[in-house]
C-alpha positions as CSV (number, residue, x, y, z in Angstrom):
1,M,289.1,49.2,28.8
2,T,287.8,50.9,32.0
3,Y,288.8,49.9,35.5
4,Q,284.9,49.2,36.4
5,T,284.9,47.2,33.7
6,K,287.9,45.2,34.5
7,L,286.2,45.1,37.9
8,R,283.4,42.7,36.8
9,P,284.8,40.2,34.1
10,W,281.8,37.8,34.8
11,C,278.8,38.8,32.0
12,I,275.5,37.9,31.1
13,V,275.2,37.5,27.2
14,H,272.1,37.6,25.0
15,Q,272.6,35.1,22.4
16,L,271.1,36.8,19.0
17,P,270.6,35.0,15.6
18,E,273.7,34.6,13.1
19,M,276.3,34.5,16.0
20,Q,275.8,37.8,17.3
21,R,275.6,38.9,21.1
22,V,275.0,41.6,23.4
23,I,276.1,41.7,26.9
24,V,273.1,42.6,29.5
25,E,275.0,43.5,32.6
26,R,278.6,42.7,34.2
27,F,279.3,41.4,37.5
28,R,282.2,40.8,40.2
29,R,281.2,37.3,41.3
30,Y,280.1,34.3,39.3
31,Q,277.3,33.7,41.7
32,D,275.7,36.9,41.5
33,A,275.7,36.9,37.4
34,D,274.1,33.3,37.7
35,A,271.4,34.2,39.9
36,H,270.3,37.2,37.7
37,L,270.5,35.1,34.5
38,Q,267.6,33.0,36.4
39,V,265.7,35.7,37.1
40,L,266.3,36.6,33.5
41,Q,265.4,33.4,32.0
42,K,262.1,33.2,34.0
43,L,260.8,36.5,33.0
44,S,261.7,35.9,29.0
45,P,262.1,32.2,28.8
46,K,262.0,32.6,24.6
47,N,265.5,34.2,24.6
48,S,268.6,33.1,25.0
49,F,271.2,34.2,28.1
50,V,274.7,32.6,29.0
51,V,276.9,33.7,32.0
52,M,280.4,34.2,30.6
53,F,283.7,35.0,31.7
54,D,284.9,37.9,29.7
55,P,288.5,38.6,30.6
56,D,289.4,40.7,27.7
57,A,286.2,43.0,28.0
58,K,287.4,45.4,25.4
59,M,286.7,43.4,22.7
60,S,282.8,42.7,23.9
61,L,282.6,45.8,24.3
62,E,283.6,46.5,20.7
63,V,281.0,43.5,19.6
64,A,278.5,44.9,22.0
65,H,278.4,48.4,19.7
66,Q,278.3,47.3,16.7
67,A,275.1,45.5,17.3
């Protein structure tokens, strides 16, 4: 886990079929992540995005690379 990843624990996750997920972007503050989420939902309403706190970023990066 890199230092930059540790600084950005809030992330937007794109939820895919069969319980898969991909991290779209990481943020330092929840408010920034939530604002970006609202924009994503307006631009692509058919896709499912959520804001998630991810203190163990190493695990989520491995999942994102597998997708």
